[in-house]
C-alpha positions, 0 to 999 in steps of 0.5 A: 291787588293781583293782575286779573289777566294773569293766570293762576300760580301753581299753588292756586291752581293746585288748591282750585283743582283739589277743591273741585275734585273733593267737591265732585267726589263727595257729591257723587258719593252722597248722591249715590247714597241718596238715590239708593236710600231715598230715590233723591237727587242731591238737589232734591235732598238739599231742598228737603233738608233746607225746608226741614230746617226752615221755620214752619218748614217752608220757604219762598221758592226764590230763597230756596233757589238762592240757598241751594244755588240752583236755577229758578227753572231747575228748582221749579222742575225739581220741586214739581217732582217732589210735589208729585211724590207728596214730599212738599207742597207749593202755594201762593205766598200770602204776602206777595202773589208773585212768590211761591211758598214751598212747604215740606210735608210729613212724608218729606220730613220722614224721608229726610229722617230716613236718609240722614244717617247714611248721608252723615256717615258718607260725609263723616267718612269721606270728608271729616275722617281725614281731618284733625280738629285743627284742620276742620277749624281752619277749613271751616274758617277759610270756607266761611270767608270765601262763601261770604265773599262770593255771596257779597254780590246780590243773590241770583234771584235779585238779578234781572232775568235774561230777555226781560226789561231790555230796551228795544 
C-alpha cells in the first residue's frame, strides 16, 4: 500500500495533469458548441441527455444529481432554468413525497436531437480521432475501473446535508 502522506511521483503527476487538461479542453469546446447551437450549459445538456436516455424520460432529482455529479442546489437551479424554457417538468414523486421527479418534454427531446450531431462531432474530433482502437479499449477499461472505484462510496445524495442532524 502506498504512503498517503507522500506526494505524487512524476508519472502520477503527469497523468493527473494530462487528465485534468484534456477534461477541461474537451468540456470547454463541448460547452461552447452547446451554447451556440442550443443555448445550453454543459450541465443542462447532461440533465437533458440523461433524461432522454432514462426509462419514460424521467428520473428522481437525487438520481439526476448523482449521475451528473452536481450539487443538489446547483441542480435545482439548472432544472429551474430548463423548466422555464419548457424543456423539462418537475413534479412530486408518486412513491415518495420528499422526492421530485424530473421529466423531459418533447421540446427537450427535440433540442437534444438538434444539438447531438454537433456534440458528437466535437467529441469525436477532439478525443477519439487521436486514438487507435487499442488506445480506446485501454482508456475505456482504465476509466471504467477508476469510475467504479470512485463510485464505491455512497452517492452524494445519501450523505447527510451540512447543518442537519447535528447534536447541539
